VOSE-335972 format. One record per residue: residue number from 1; x, y, z of N, C-alpha, C, CB in turn; residue in one letter. Coordinates in Angstrom, 3 decimals. Glycine has a CB too. Layout:
<atoms>
+-----+----------+----------+----------+----------+----------+----------+----------+----------+----------+----------+----------+----------+-----+
!   n !      nxx !      nyy !      nzz !     caxx !     cayy !     cazz !      cxx !      cyy !      czz !     cbxx !     cbyy !     cbzz ! res !
+-----+----------+----------+----------+----------+----------+----------+----------+----------+----------+----------+----------+----------+-----+
! NUM !        X !        Y !        Z !        X !        Y !        Z !        X !        Y !        Z !        X !        Y !        Z !   A !
...
+-----+----------+----------+----------+----------+----------+----------+----------+----------+----------+----------+----------+----------+-----+
</atoms>
This chain:
<atoms>
+-----+----------+----------+----------+----------+----------+----------+----------+----------+----------+----------+----------+----------+-----+
!   n !      nxx !      nyy !      nzz !     caxx !     cayy !     cazz !      cxx !      cyy !      czz !     cbxx !     cbyy !     cbzz ! res !
+-----+----------+----------+----------+----------+----------+----------+----------+----------+----------+----------+----------+----------+-----+
!   1 !   64.922 !  107.582 !  104.906 !   66.270 !  107.959 !  105.283 !   66.766 !  109.084 !  104.384 !   67.213 !  106.750 !  105.209 !   M !
!   2 !   67.355 !  110.029 !  104.982 !   67.905 !  111.153 !  104.229 !   69.320 !  110.833 !  103.767 !   67.896 !  112.438 !  105.082 !   E !
!   3 !   69.766 !  111.573 !  102.785 !   71.113 !  111.368 !  102.234 !   72.189 !  111.537 !  103.301 !   71.369 !  112.342 !  101.083 !   F !
!   4 !   72.071 !  112.571 !  104.113 !   73.101 !  112.847 !  105.111 !   73.200 !  111.749 !  106.162 !   72.825 !  114.170 !  105.785 !   Y !
!   5 !   72.149 !  110.965 !  106.331 !   72.184 !  109.881 !  107.304 !   73.009 !  108.696 !  106.810 !   70.774 !  109.427 !  107.626 !   E !
!   6 !   73.169 !  108.573 !  105.492 !   73.913 !  107.461 !  104.918 !   75.394 !  107.768 !  104.725 !   73.307 !  107.074 !  103.605 !   N !
!   7 !   75.751 !  109.021 !  104.833 !   77.151 !  109.407 !  104.612 !   78.006 !  109.027 !  105.813 !   77.263 !  110.921 !  104.338 !   R !
!   8 !   79.227 !  108.593 !  105.581 !   80.131 !  108.382 !  106.708 !   80.465 !  109.729 !  107.339 !   81.427 !  107.647 !  106.257 !   P !
!   9 !   80.677 !  109.728 !  108.620 !   80.947 !  110.986 !  109.311 !   82.271 !  111.588 !  108.877 !   80.945 !  110.776 !  110.813 !   R !
!  10 !   83.256 !  110.749 !  108.736 !   84.572 !  111.224 !  108.327 !   85.050 !  110.341 !  107.178 !   85.590 !  111.204 !  109.524 !   Q !
!  11 !   84.728 !  110.702 !  105.961 !   85.016 !  109.816 !  104.830 !   86.505 !  109.595 !  104.577 !   84.389 !  110.372 !  103.592 !   P !
!  12 !   87.325 !  110.510 !  105.010 !   88.749 !  110.396 !  104.729 !   89.558 !  110.029 !  105.972 !   89.264 !  111.693 !  104.149 !   F !
!  13 !   88.919 !  109.419 !  106.957 !   89.607 !  109.102 !  108.211 !   90.780 !  108.157 !  107.983 !   88.630 !  108.484 !  109.209 !   I !
!  14 !   90.667 !  107.269 !  106.999 !   91.780 !  106.364 !  106.694 !   93.014 !  107.129 !  106.254 !   91.377 !  105.370 !  105.612 !   G !
!  15 !   92.810 !  108.154 !  105.436 !   93.935 !  108.974 !  104.991 !   94.520 !  109.787 !  106.139 !   93.499 !  109.905 !  103.865 !   F !
!  16 !   93.652 !  110.267 !  107.007 !   94.106 !  111.036 !  108.168 !   94.950 !  110.145 !  109.074 !   92.900 !  111.625 !  108.951 !   V !
!  17 !   94.481 !  108.943 !  109.327 !   95.222 !  108.020 !  110.185 !   96.548 !  107.627 !  109.556 !   94.392 !  106.774 !  110.469 !   Q !
!  18 !   96.567 !  107.417 !  108.255 !   97.808 !  107.091 !  107.560 !   98.798 !  108.237 !  107.673 !   97.534 !  106.768 !  106.088 !   L !
!  19 !   98.337 !  109.455 !  107.476 !   99.205 !  110.629 !  107.581 !   99.782 !  110.750 !  108.988 !   98.432 !  111.908 !  107.213 !   R !
!  20 !   98.953 !  110.527 !  109.991 !   99.422 !  110.607 !  111.378 !  100.481 !  109.540 !  111.656 !   98.242 !  110.449 !  112.357 !   R !
!  21 !  100.254 !  108.334 !  111.163 !  101.216 !  107.248 !  111.375 !  102.540 !  107.559 !  110.689 !  100.651 !  105.914 !  110.854 !   A !
!  22 !  102.474 !  108.081 !  109.464 !  103.703 !  108.445 !  108.756 !  104.437 !  109.569 !  109.463 !  103.391 !  108.854 !  107.321 !   L !
!  23 !  103.710 !  110.523 !  109.998 !  104.343 !  111.632 !  110.723 !  105.031 !  111.125 !  111.991 !  103.296 !  112.712 !  111.082 !   K !
!  24 !  104.361 !  110.224 !  112.732 !  104.977 !  109.649 !  113.939 !  106.252 !  108.898 !  113.584 !  103.990 !  108.703 !  114.658 !   R !
!  25 !  106.201 !  108.107 !  112.493 !  107.375 !  107.352 !  112.059 !  108.509 !  108.301 !  111.698 !  107.030 !  106.451 !  110.860 !   W !
!  26 !  108.200 !  109.358 !  110.957 !  109.207 !  110.320 !  110.520 !  109.830 !  111.041 !  111.719 !  108.586 !  111.338 !  109.550 !   W !
!  27 !  109.013 !  111.450 !  112.691 !  109.538 !  112.128 !  113.878 !  110.420 !  111.195 !  114.706 !  108.386 !  112.661 !  114.739 !   L !
!  28 !  110.001 !  109.936 !  114.831 !  110.797 !  108.960 !  115.574 !  112.137 !  108.730 !  114.881 !  110.031 !  107.628 !  115.715 !   R !
!  29 !  112.117 !  108.650 !  113.562 !  113.346 !  108.465 !  112.785 !  114.288 !  109.646 !  112.991 !  113.022 !  108.294 !  111.285 !   K !
!  30 !  113.752 !  110.859 !  112.948 !  114.573 !  112.064 !  113.143 !  115.166 !  112.100 !  114.549 !  113.736 !  113.333 !  112.893 !   R !
!  31 !  114.390 !  111.707 !  115.550 !  114.881 !  111.692 !  116.926 !  116.011 !  110.678 !  117.075 !  113.736 !  111.369 !  117.906 !   A !
!  32 !  115.861 !  109.511 !  116.473 !  116.915 !  108.491 !  116.535 !  118.182 !  108.972 !  115.850 !  116.439 !  107.184 !  115.893 !   C !
!  33 !  118.038 !  109.651 !  114.730 !  119.211 !  110.190 !  114.038 !  119.926 !  111.209 !  114.918 !  118.803 !  110.835 !  112.700 !   Q !
!  34 !  119.171 !  112.063 !  115.571 !  119.767 !  113.078 !  116.440 !  120.487 !  112.420 !  117.615 !  118.688 !  114.052 !  116.953 !   A !
!  35 !  119.885 !  111.393 !  118.191 !  120.516 !  110.701 !  119.317 !  121.795 !  109.992 !  118.884 !  119.543 !  109.694 !  119.936 !   L !
!  36 !  121.815 !  109.418 !  117.683 !  123.015 !  108.728 !  117.200 !  124.177 !  109.686 !  116.982 !  122.711 !  107.994 !  115.906 !   R !
!  37 !  123.869 !  110.940 !  116.689 !  124.924 !  111.929 !  116.472 !  125.511 !  112.463 !  117.780 !  124.385 !  113.079 !  115.653 !   R !
!  38 !  124.861 !  112.201 !  118.891 !  125.320 !  112.724 !  120.182 !  126.508 !  111.925 !  120.704 !  124.179 !  112.700 !  121.209 !   M !
!  39 !  127.344 !  112.625 !  121.454 !  128.502 !  111.966 !  122.063 !  128.057 !  111.184 !  123.300 !  129.597 !  113.008 !  122.440 !   S !
!  40 !  128.970 !  110.344 !  123.805 !  128.661 !  109.570 !  125.014 !  128.346 !  110.492 !  126.186 !  129.835 !  108.642 !  125.375 !   D !
!  41 !  129.076 !  111.580 !  126.290 !  128.858 !  112.528 !  127.392 !  127.474 !  113.168 !  127.293 !  129.948 !  113.622 !  127.389 !   K !
!  42 !  127.093 !  113.562 !  126.098 !  125.775 !  114.168 !  125.913 !  124.664 !  113.172 !  126.239 !  125.618 !  114.681 !  124.474 !   Q !
!  43 !  124.851 !  111.935 !  125.823 !  123.847 !  110.913 !  126.123 !  123.756 !  110.654 !  127.621 !  124.173 !  109.612 !  125.385 !   L !
!  44 !  124.896 !  110.620 !  128.292 !  124.903 !  110.426 !  129.743 !  124.149 !  111.555 !  130.443 !  126.348 !  110.347 !  130.270 !   R !
!  45 !  124.289 !  112.778 !  129.926 !  123.600 !  113.925 !  130.521 !  122.081 !  113.755 !  130.510 !  123.978 !  115.200 !  129.782 !   D !
!  46 !  121.567 !  113.063 !  129.536 !  120.117 !  112.857 !  129.475 !  119.718 !  111.455 !  129.943 !  119.613 !  113.089 !  128.051 !   I !
!  47 !  120.671 !  110.737 !  130.513 !  120.370 !  109.442 !  131.115 !  120.319 !  108.273 !  130.154 !  119.092 !  109.526 !  131.812 !   G !
!  48 !  121.034 !  108.374 !  129.040 !  121.056 !  107.288 !  128.060 !  122.475 !  106.819 !  127.807 !  120.410 !  107.732 !  126.749 !   L !
!  49 !  122.582 !  105.643 !  127.208 !  123.864 !  105.113 !  126.757 !  123.735 !  104.769 !  125.283 !  124.298 !  103.863 !  127.595 !   E !
!  50 !  124.879 !  104.534 !  124.632 !  124.861 !  104.202 !  123.200 !  123.975 !  102.989 !  122.919 !  126.289 !  103.932 !  122.697 !   K !
!  51 !  124.028 !  102.004 !  123.795 !  123.228 !  100.791 !  123.569 !  121.725 !  101.077 !  123.622 !  123.585 !   99.725 !  124.607 !   K !
!  52 !  121.324 !  102.118 !  124.354 !  119.911 !  102.487 !  124.412 !  119.434 !  103.090 !  123.096 !  119.669 !  103.469 !  125.550 !   D !
!  53 !  120.341 !  103.759 !  122.405 !  119.991 !  104.433 !  121.157 !  119.892 !  103.436 !  120.018 !  121.018 !  105.516 !  120.822 !   V !
!  54 !  120.749 !  102.459 !  119.988 !  120.777 !  101.480 !  118.900 !  119.712 !  100.477 !  119.141 !  122.142 !  100.795 !  118.776 !   E !
+-----+----------+----------+----------+----------+----------+----------+----------+----------+----------+----------+----------+----------+-----+
</atoms>
């Protein structure tokens, strides 16, 4: 067996997945903050209500 055959294909995949999960969480948090700042009229325009945001 050669050395390259024993190496993991993506040794840092755990870090990559963690970074992606943190980015998704951060983007979702930012979107929720933006929606909470919107008025009832603005939310109605996009088909949402205050209860949908909370």
